[in-house]
N, C-alpha and C positions, 0 to 999 in steps of 0.2 A: 287479088280481091281485097279491097280496103274494107275492114270490118267496122272501124269507127267512122261515124258520119261527121261532116262539118269540121274537119281538122283545121280548117282556115279560121274557125271561130267567127264566121261571117253572118250567121243566121240568128244571132241573138241568144237569149238565155230564158229558159222557162221556169216553171214552178217546181219545187222539190217534189219527188214522186209521190209522197204520202198525201199531197193535196188532191190527187186524182181519186175520184170516187168510182167512175166507170171508164173502162178502156175499150178501144175498138177491137182488140183481139182477145184479151184475157184479163178481166178485171181483178181476179184473185192474184194473178201473177204480175199485175201491173205492166201488161204488154200491149203494144200498139200506141195509138194516140189517145189522149184524154178526151172523152166525150162528155163527161160531167165532173165538175169539181166539188170538193167538200164545201159545205156552208160554214164560213167562219166570220168573226166580227169585223174583218178587214178586207178590202179589195185585194185580189191576187193579181200580180202583174207579170206579163210576159215582156221582158226587157229587150228592146226599147219601145215596143209597140203600144202597149196599153194593157187594160185589164182583161181578164179571161172572159168577161161579159161582152167584150168588144172584138176580141181577136181569137184565132185558133192557133194551137201550138203545132200544127201539122208539119211545119218545116223547121221546127226548133228541136235541137237534139241535146243541148247542154243545159244543165241546171247547176245548183249548188247544194252540197250537203253541209249543214251548219250546226248540226247537233240539236238537242232538245233541252228545253227548260220547262218543267211542268210541276204543278202542285207545290208552290213555294209562296212565301210571304215577301213582298218586295220591301224596299227601304222606306216606303211610305206607309207600311203597315197593311197593305192591301193583298189579299190572297189572289194568286195568279194560277188559274187552271192550266193554261199553256201560254208561254210567251211567244208572240209572233213577230214582234218588232225587231228582233235581232236577225231576221232572215231577209235577204236581199229582194226576194220576190214580193215582200210586203213593204219594206222600208228601203228606199234608195232614191238617189237624185242623179239624173242624167246631166253630165257635164258637156259631152260632145257626142253627136251622132251624125257622122258624115260618111261618104262612100269609103273612106280609108281609115276611119277611127270611130270606135265606140268606147266611151269612158263614162263610168258611173261610180258613185261613191255612196257610202252609208255613214250617217252621223248618229251618234247617241243623243237623241233629243227626248229621251224617256222622261216624262213628267215635267217638261219645260213648256212654258208659254212661248208663242211666236216672238214676243218682244223681249224675251230673256236674253241677256248678253251672251250666254253660253250656247244659244241656239245655233246649230250648224257650225260649231267649232270643234266638237269632239269627234274627230275622224276615226272611224273603226275599220272600214274596208274600202278598197279602191280596186276596180277591175278596169283594165284598158287593153283593147285589142286593135291591131291594124287591119283586121278582117282578111289577112293574108297568111295566117298561121302562127302569129306571135301574140301571146297574151301575158300580161303581168298581173300578179295577184299580191296585193298589199293588205296586211292585217295587223292592226294594233289592238290586241285584246285587252290592253290596259284601259281602253275606252269602252269595252263591251258593257252592255246593260247588266249582264250577270256572268259571273265566273266564280262558282262555288265549289267545283269538283277538285278534290285534292289527291285523288288516286285513280289510276286506270283500273276500275273495278265495277262489278255489277251494281254496287251501291249507287253509282252515278249514271246508271243506264238511261234514266229519263231526266237527268240534270247534268249534261255532259260537259267535259272539258272543252276548251276552245277548238272549234273545227271551222275550216274554210276550204272546202274541197270542190274542185271542178268535177262534175259528175255527169256521166252519160249512161242512162238506163236504156239499153238497146231495145229498140221497138219490137224486135223479134229475137228470140233466143238463137244463138249461133252454135250449131252443132260442131264440136271440135273434131269429130271423126271424119268430117268432110275434107280436112286439110292435112296435107303432108307436113307442112310447117307453118308457123305463124310468127313472123318477125315483128317485134315491137321496137320502135326507136323514137327518140326525141332528144332535144337539147334542153338542159336545165341550167339556168344561171341564177345562183343565189346572190341577190344584190345586197341584202342586209338581213341580220337577225340579232336583235339586241334585247337582253333581259332587262325588263323595266322594274322588277321587284323581285326580292328573294322568296316571296311566298310561293308555295307552302313551306319552304325550308327556312322559315324565319323565326321559329319558336312559338308561333301562334296556334299551330295545329298539333294537338296532343295525341290524336289517333294515328295509326300507320298511314303514311302518305307516300306518293311517288315523287321522286326527285324532279325538280323543274327541268323541262326540256323544250326547246323549240325544234320542230321536226317537219320535214316534207317527205311524204310517202306517195306511192303509186301502187294500186291494187286492182286486180280483176276479181270479180265474184263469179264463181262457177257453181252449177247445180247439177246433181245427178239426174239423168233423164228418167222420167217416170216418178220423180220424187226421191226421197231418201236423203243422202248426205249432201252437204254444200260447204263451201269454204271460200275464204279470201286467199289469194296467192299473189305475191308481189314483192316490192322492195321498200325498205326505208332508204331514201336517197340521201338525205341530209339530216343530221341531228347534232345539237350542241353538246349532248351527252353521248359520247362515242359508244357506250355500252348498249344504247338503244339500236345501234346499227348492226349488232351481231345477228347471225342467223338464229331464228327463233320460231317456235311453233307454240301456240297457246289458244286461249279462248278470248273472244272479245267480250264486251260488257253484256251482250245478249246471249252468250253461250255458243256463238258461231266460231268454228275453227278458223284461225288465220295463220298463215305461214309467210314469213318474210326472209329475204336475203339482203345482203349489202349489194351495192352496185360496183364493188371493187373490181369484179371480173366482167362486168357488163359495160365498162367504159370509164369507171373511176368514181370516187366519192368527192363531190364538189366541196370546196371551201368557200367561205364568204368572199364574194367578189370574183368568183371563178365560174366559168361555164364548162360543163362536160357534156359529151354526147353519149347517151345511154342506148345500148342495143343488145337485145337478147331474144332467144327463141322461146316462145310462150309454152309450147307443148312440153319442152324439156323442163321448164320451170315447174309446170303442173305435175309432171311425173315425179320430180323430186319432192314436191309438196305432198303428194299422195303417199309416197314411201314413208315420209316422216309421220304423216297422220295415221297410217295403218298400224304403226307400232304402238299407238295410244288409243285408237278407236276402231272397233271391229267393223264399223260401217264402211270404212275406207279400204278394207282388206281385199286384195285381188282386183282392185279397180285400176283402170288405165285412163289416160286423158280422153279416149274415145267414148267413155261412159258419161261424159259431162257436156254441158252447154255453157257458153259464156252469157252472163246476164247483164253485167254492167262493168264499167271502168271508172275509177276516180283517182284524182291526184291533187295534192295540196297540203295545206298546213293542218297539223294536228298536234296541239301544244299542251303542256302541263305547266301551269304557273302563268306568268305575265310576260308577254313578249311582243316586240314590234319587228315585223320582218316583211320582206318582199322578194319574190322570185319572178323570173321570166321563163316561160315555157314556149318552145318553138319547134317546128319540124316534126310534130307528132304524127306517127304512122303506126298502123297495126295491119300488116299486109299478110293475108293468108294465101298459101300456095295450094290450090285444090289437088286432091289426090287424082291420079290418072284413072279414067274409067276402065273397068276390066274388059 
């Protein structure tokens, strides 16, 4: 049983989950299809179809996680309650949409007039899929509208470091106890990753900061049935700073537990210009994650993978500092083997 939907990347890309106000199954848990969207100052797009006023996301499974930028003053001296223009579902330009190719880009045109020579020149993001299971993700956060976070810390929970993650919020929670095994596999080809600036390690930040790193990760988010504990469990696939690839358990910027491993034993750690095939058994990964978490947090003690559901999967860039990079993902599969009926 294939747990992830549209692994061909053929059905387009929807709006980030927080834009949904009401959902067909559970609005508080963001489950099902969006039946009503939040009211914001910009049209919300379902790529490549059109706005949410015109089309439904019923057959769209993928979206993007791109972080948040809230409550800041921009370079023009204007207060910004929330920045929307850095998100692809708000700001993108379709280059190609054919039966075997969807390509769209995002430019930083913030504050520019249409006749400005810089208009449509500062490329930030490019997504391209053959609609047969291969997707490339390019990100140049040197051209981002905003990049102010200098540490992986709660201080920047609502003004985050650069994110560009392919994200699938499962329409229905997947009960892990129904499966004997769940095998995840995909090919990851790191085409490029170049540091464009030394910041924040350039002497301009006087507070404690995180060292610059360009990184690609892949995580599942699981939640305890009936509420209670939740966590991220997955891998740091590629990182320019090798210490980031060590096995690690900690808290994210919102206080959620996350556990990561390297992919060394799951197929290898890719170098720039190299493709590796990653394959691992998810139940085993979650079991190791719970064991690590239980030593630090009583909520996870005596828990097994069967106590949890899978809520979403995401993979992509999560950087600190200023980086330009591109990867190609292909052959994504998350295959569950159902337990035999008693």
